[in-house]
C-alpha positions as CSV (number, residue, x, y, z in Angstrom):
1,X,153.5,179.2,129.1
2,X,155.4,178.9,125.8
3,X,155.0,181.4,123.0
4,X,156.7,181.2,119.6
5,X,156.7,184.9,119.1
6,X,159.0,185.3,122.1
7,X,159.3,188.3,124.4
8,X,157.3,190.6,122.0
9,X,154.1,188.8,122.9
10,X,154.4,189.6,126.6
11,X,152.4,192.8,126.1
12,X,149.3,191.0,124.8
13,X,146.4,191.2,127.3
14,X,145.9,188.0,129.1
15,X,142.6,187.3,130.9
16,X,141.4,184.2,132.7
17,X,137.7,183.6,132.5
18,X,135.6,181.3,134.8
19,X,134.0,178.3,133.2
20,X,130.8,177.1,134.9
21,X,129.2,173.8,134.8
22,X,125.4,173.7,134.0
23,X,124.1,172.1,137.1
24,X,120.4,172.3,136.3
25,X,118.3,173.1,133.2
26,X,114.7,174.0,132.8
27,X,112.7,173.6,129.5
28,X,109.1,173.7,128.8
29,X,106.9,170.9,127.4
30,X,104.2,171.2,124.7
31,X,101.6,172.3,127.4
32,X,103.9,175.0,128.6
33,X,104.8,173.3,131.9
34,X,108.4,173.6,133.1
35,X,110.5,170.5,133.0
36,X,113.5,170.6,135.4
37,X,116.4,168.2,134.9
38,X,119.9,167.9,136.2
39,X,122.4,169.5,133.9
40,X,124.1,167.5,131.2
41,X,127.8,167.6,130.7
42,X,127.6,171.2,129.5
43,X,130.0,174.0,130.4
44,X,129.8,177.7,129.8
45,X,132.6,180.3,129.6
46,X,131.4,183.1,131.9
47,X,131.8,186.8,131.2
48,X,133.8,187.1,134.5
49,X,137.4,188.0,133.7
50,X,140.4,188.0,135.9
51,X,143.3,190.1,134.6
52,X,146.7,188.4,134.4
53,X,150.2,189.5,133.5
54,X,153.0,187.7,131.7
55,X,156.7,188.1,132.1
56,X,159.3,186.3,130.0
57,X,161.8,184.0,131.7
58,X,165.4,185.4,131.3
59,X,166.9,182.0,130.5
60,X,164.2,181.1,128.0
61,X,162.7,184.1,126.2
62,X,159.9,182.1,124.6
63,X,158.7,180.9,128.0
64,X,156.5,183.2,130.1
65,X,155.4,183.1,133.7
66,X,151.7,184.1,134.0
67,X,150.4,185.5,137.2
68,X,147.3,187.4,138.4
69,X,147.7,191.1,138.5
70,X,146.4,191.4,142.0
71,X,148.4,188.3,143.3
72,X,145.1,186.7,144.6
73,X,145.1,182.9,144.0
74,X,142.4,181.3,141.9
75,X,139.7,179.3,143.8
76,X,139.3,175.7,142.8
77,X,137.4,175.2,139.6
78,X,137.6,175.3,135.8
79,X,139.0,178.3,133.9
80,X,140.1,179.5,130.4
81,X,143.2,181.5,129.8
82,X,142.3,183.8,126.9
83,X,145.2,184.9,124.7
84,X,144.8,186.3,121.2
85,X,141.1,185.1,121.0
86,X,142.1,181.5,121.9
87,X,141.0,179.8,125.0
88,X,143.3,177.4,126.9
89,X,141.3,175.3,129.4
90,X,142.7,174.5,132.8
91,X,141.6,173.6,136.3
92,X,142.6,174.5,139.8
93,X,142.3,171.3,141.9
94,X,140.2,171.2,145.0
95,X,136.6,171.3,146.1
96,X,134.6,173.9,144.2
97,X,133.1,176.4,146.7
98,X,132.6,179.4,144.5
99,X,129.0,179.4,143.2
100,X,130.1,181.3,140.1
101,X,131.3,177.9,138.8
102,X,127.8,176.6,138.6
103,X,124.9,177.8,136.4
104,X,121.3,177.0,135.9
105,X,119.9,177.2,132.3
106,X,116.4,178.3,131.4
107,X,115.4,177.6,127.8
108,X,112.4,179.8,127.1
109,X,110.5,180.8,123.9
110,X,112.3,184.1,123.9
111,X,115.8,182.8,124.5
112,X,118.2,180.9,126.8
113,X,119.0,182.5,130.1
114,X,121.6,181.6,132.8
115,X,121.7,182.3,136.5
116,X,124.1,181.1,139.3
117,X,123.2,178.1,141.3
118,X,122.3,178.5,144.9
119,X,125.1,176.2,145.9
120,X,128.3,175.4,143.9
């Protein structure tokens, strides 16, 4: 990762958040009956954070190596690296098997609600 502010920015908190695809959505028609449809091309940044750490590279002080704090690899799917209130979208290639990467949306009269899909 490149940062203009150099090594001083290494202490900023870095989190990676899961981004989930909306796989199914439920709305209600005028008669109040549920209408279930496949999800459109919507994505939602989840409130699931994975803490990361950054260390500057000695030969390039404006370049940082970013790694998870617990050294556990990320499962395949879409993520956002959050740094100074900015999100940087990236993906980990492979078949998505973690059901946290899929959401169902329910649009009701009292709000919009999300739940995890039964399958990823």
